[in-house]
C-alpha positions as CSV (number, residue, x, y, z in Angstrom):
1,M,-17.2,5.9,18.2
2,W,-14.5,3.3,18.5
3,A,-10.9,4.4,18.5
4,V,-10.2,2.7,15.2
5,T,-12.6,1.6,12.5
6,I,-12.1,-0.4,9.3
7,I,-13.5,0.3,5.8
8,Q,-13.4,-2.8,3.7
9,P,-13.9,-3.0,0.0
10,P,-16.2,-2.0,-1.7
11,Y,-15.9,1.0,0.7
12,R,-19.6,1.5,1.6
13,V,-19.6,0.6,5.3
14,E,-17.4,1.5,8.2
15,T,-17.1,-1.2,11.0
16,T,-15.2,-1.7,14.2
17,A,-11.7,-3.1,14.0
18,T,-12.5,-6.5,15.2
19,V,-11.6,-8.6,12.2
20,T,-8.5,-9.0,10.1
21,P,-8.7,-6.3,7.4
22,R,-8.9,-7.6,3.8
23,F,-6.7,-6.4,1.0
24,G,-7.5,-2.8,0.1
25,A,-9.0,-2.1,3.6
26,I,-8.5,1.3,5.3
27,A,-8.0,1.8,9.0
28,V,-9.5,5.1,10.3
29,A,-8.9,7.1,13.4
30,R,-10.6,10.3,14.5
31,L,-8.7,12.8,16.6
32,G,-10.4,14.8,19.2
33,A,-8.5,17.1,21.5
34,A,-5.5,14.7,21.8
35,A,-3.6,12.2,19.7
36,E,-3.9,9.2,22.0
37,V,-6.0,7.4,19.4
38,L,-3.0,7.2,17.1
39,G,-1.6,4.5,19.3
40,P,-4.5,2.0,18.5
41,L,-4.2,3.0,14.8
42,H,-0.5,2.3,14.9
43,D,-1.3,-1.1,16.4
44,V,-3.8,-2.0,13.7
45,I,-1.3,-1.0,11.0
46,E,1.5,-3.1,12.6
47,A,-0.8,-6.1,12.8
48,A,-2.2,-5.6,9.2
49,P,0.4,-3.5,7.3
50,W,-1.4,-3.9,4.0
51,C,-4.2,-1.7,5.5
52,A,-3.9,2.0,4.5
53,P,-4.0,4.4,7.5
54,F,-6.4,7.4,7.5
55,V,-6.9,10.1,10.1
56,V,-9.8,12.6,10.5
57,V,-8.5,15.6,12.3
58,T,-10.7,18.0,14.2
59,P,-9.8,21.7,14.6
60,G,-9.1,21.3,18.3
61,S,-6.5,18.6,17.7
62,V,-4.4,20.5,15.1
63,S,-1.0,21.2,16.3
64,P,2.6,20.6,15.2
65,E,2.9,17.7,17.6
66,T,-0.3,16.1,16.3
67,L,0.8,16.4,12.7
68,Q,4.2,15.0,13.5
69,A,2.5,12.0,15.2
70,I,0.4,11.4,12.1
71,W,3.4,11.4,9.8
72,G,5.1,9.1,12.3
73,L,2.6,6.4,11.5
74,P,3.9,3.5,9.4
75,G,3.3,3.8,5.7
76,Q,1.7,6.8,4.0
77,P,-1.2,8.0,6.1
78,G,-4.0,10.0,4.5
79,F,-5.9,12.6,6.5
80,V,-8.6,15.3,6.3
81,V,-8.9,18.3,8.6
82,A,-12.4,19.1,9.8
83,T,-13.4,22.8,9.5
84,H,-16.5,24.7,10.6
85,G,-19.6,23.0,9.2
86,F,-17.6,20.0,8.3
87,R,-19.4,16.8,7.5
88,E,-18.0,13.4,8.4
89,P,-16.4,11.9,5.2
90,T,-18.2,8.9,3.9
91,P,-16.4,5.6,3.4
92,S,-16.3,6.1,-0.3
93,Q,-14.8,9.6,0.1
94,I,-12.1,8.2,2.4
95,A,-11.4,5.6,-0.1
96,E,-11.1,8.2,-2.8
97,T,-8.6,10.2,-0.7
98,I,-6.5,7.1,-0.1
99,G,-6.5,6.2,-3.8
100,A,-5.5,9.8,-4.8
101,R,-2.4,9.9,-2.6
102,P,0.8,10.7,-4.5
103,R,3.1,8.0,-5.5
104,P,5.1,6.7,-2.6
105,A,8.8,7.2,-2.6
106,T,10.9,4.2,-3.5
107,S,12.5,4.4,0.0
108,L,9.0,4.0,1.5
109,L,8.4,0.9,-0.6
110,I,11.7,-0.5,0.4
111,S,11.0,0.2,4.1
112,Y,7.7,-1.8,3.8
113,V,9.6,-4.7,2.2
114,V,12.2,-4.8,4.9
115,R,9.7,-4.4,7.7
116,R,7.6,-7.3,6.4
117,T,10.4,-9.7,5.4
118,H,13.2,-8.7,7.8
119,S,15.5,-9.0,4.9
120,V,17.9,-6.0,4.4
121,A,19.4,-7.9,1.5
122,L,16.1,-8.0,-0.3
123,G,15.6,-4.3,0.3
124,Q,19.0,-3.5,-1.1
125,T,18.3,-5.7,-4.1
126,L,15.0,-4.0,-4.8
127,Q,16.6,-0.6,-4.4
128,Q,19.0,-1.5,-7.1
129,I,16.2,-2.7,-9.4
130,W,13.7,0.1,-8.7
131,S,16.2,3.0,-8.6
132,P,15.1,5.6,-11.2
133,Q,18.7,6.1,-12.3
134,P,20.6,2.9,-11.6
135,E,24.4,3.2,-11.5
136,Q,26.3,1.5,-14.3
137,G,28.2,-1.3,-12.8
138,P,30.5,-4.0,-14.1
139,R,29.2,-6.6,-16.6
140,H,29.0,-9.3,-13.9
141,A,26.5,-7.1,-11.9
142,E,23.5,-8.5,-13.7
143,R,24.6,-12.1,-12.9
144,T,25.2,-11.2,-9.3
145,L,21.6,-9.7,-9.2
146,R,20.1,-12.9,-10.6
147,Y,22.0,-15.0,-8.1
148,R,20.8,-12.9,-5.2
149,L,17.2,-13.0,-6.4
150,R,17.2,-16.8,-6.6
151,R,17.9,-16.8,-2.8
152,L,15.2,-14.2,-2.1
153,G,11.9,-15.6,-3.1
154,G,10.3,-16.8,-6.3
155,F,10.5,-13.5,-8.3
156,G,13.1,-12.5,-10.8
157,R,14.2,-9.1,-11.8
158,H,11.5,-8.6,-14.4
159,D,8.8,-9.7,-12.0
160,W,9.9,-7.0,-9.5
161,I,10.0,-4.4,-12.3
162,R,6.4,-5.4,-13.1
163,V,5.5,-5.0,-9.4
164,F,7.0,-1.6,-9.4
165,R,5.0,-0.5,-12.5
166,L,1.8,-1.9,-10.9
167,L,2.5,0.2,-7.8
168,Q,3.0,3.3,-9.9
169,A,-0.2,2.6,-11.9
170,K,-2.2,2.2,-8.7
171,T,-1.6,5.6,-7.2
172,G,-2.9,9.0,-8.0
173,D,-6.5,8.2,-8.9
174,P,-8.7,5.3,-7.9
175,V,-11.0,5.3,-10.9
176,Y,-8.7,4.8,-13.9
177,S,-10.0,2.7,-16.8
178,V,-8.2,-0.5,-17.7
179,E,-6.6,1.3,-20.7
180,R,-5.3,4.1,-18.5
181,L,-4.0,1.8,-15.9
182,A,-2.2,-0.2,-18.6
183,A,-0.7,3.0,-20.0
184,L,0.6,4.1,-16.6
185,A,2.2,0.7,-16.1
186,G,3.8,0.9,-19.5
187,T,2.0,-2.0,-21.1
188,E,-1.2,-3.0,-22.7
189,P,-4.5,-4.2,-21.0
190,R,-4.0,-7.9,-21.9
191,T,-0.5,-7.9,-20.4
192,L,-1.7,-6.0,-17.4
193,R,-4.2,-8.8,-16.6
194,T,-1.3,-11.3,-16.8
195,W,0.8,-9.1,-14.4
196,T,-1.8,-8.8,-11.7
197,T,-2.5,-12.6,-11.7
198,R,1.2,-13.6,-11.8
199,C,2.6,-10.9,-9.5
200,L,-0.2,-10.3,-7.1
201,G,-2.3,-13.4,-7.2
202,V,-5.5,-11.4,-8.0
203,P,-7.5,-10.8,-11.2
204,L,-7.4,-7.3,-12.8
205,R,-10.9,-6.6,-11.5
206,V,-9.6,-6.7,-7.9
207,F,-6.6,-4.5,-8.9
208,R,-9.0,-1.9,-10.3
209,E,-11.5,-1.9,-7.5
210,R,-9.3,-1.7,-4.4
211,V,-7.4,1.4,-3.4
212,G,-3.9,1.9,-1.9
213,W,-0.5,0.7,-2.8
214,E,0.1,-1.2,0.5
215,W,-2.0,-4.2,-0.4
216,V,-0.3,-4.3,-3.9
217,L,3.1,-4.6,-2.4
218,E,1.9,-7.1,0.3
219,G,0.3,-9.2,-2.5
220,A,3.6,-9.3,-4.4
221,L,5.5,-10.4,-1.3
222,R,3.1,-13.2,-0.6
223,T,3.0,-14.3,-4.2
224,A,6.8,-14.4,-4.2
225,G,6.6,-16.6,-1.1
226,L,8.4,-14.1,1.1
227,V,5.6,-13.7,3.7
228,E,2.9,-16.0,4.8
229,S,-0.3,-16.0,2.9
230,G,-3.7,-15.9,4.7
231,D,-7.4,-15.0,4.5
232,P,-7.0,-11.4,3.2
233,V,-5.4,-12.8,0.0
234,E,-8.2,-15.3,-0.5
235,A,-10.8,-12.6,0.1
236,A,-9.2,-10.5,-2.5
237,S,-9.4,-13.1,-5.2
């Protein structure tokens, strides 16, 4: 078995990590008696940060050091611990586990943005927009925010709010209906379709079918013109 494998949508086949992962892809590592394989997994995630990390942990590799190394991976890794009589998880089961991860903390989303754009100013601005309890500032604060956003890509404040709602709707369960996803995003299905096209550059069908929040945030950054676009976006559309 290769050190790292890739599960591409529609999550039926696991292949070697020899191609650039598409949006919604999952990078998988299997730990034996040591955690050296996490190094190659880290490299894959650094090269394709929109790819969700996943680790299969065998009993012989469970230790505080191993778990610390897993949580030290970029992003929000998913993992499963093998027990006696354990069967290898299928690609679809791994995708379900990734899709069912809890909502990422806002700080994790900001970290992704700064890592991808190298813009601390953008991270600080999005922190202000996405904060669950924004501080009440002076009246000119909104004008200052608009001015900053004009220099930080093609999205305005409301666009980033929509992105945040899409990120919230996309975590917790990979098989929500359109109506349920729209409710989680605080809108209606017709508007949700508009949001995925405008903010992510993909149709609602793609948003529904693919798991993970990483590719959603990456799609927003690319659509806003903040990072270079490429084949994974085209494959997602």
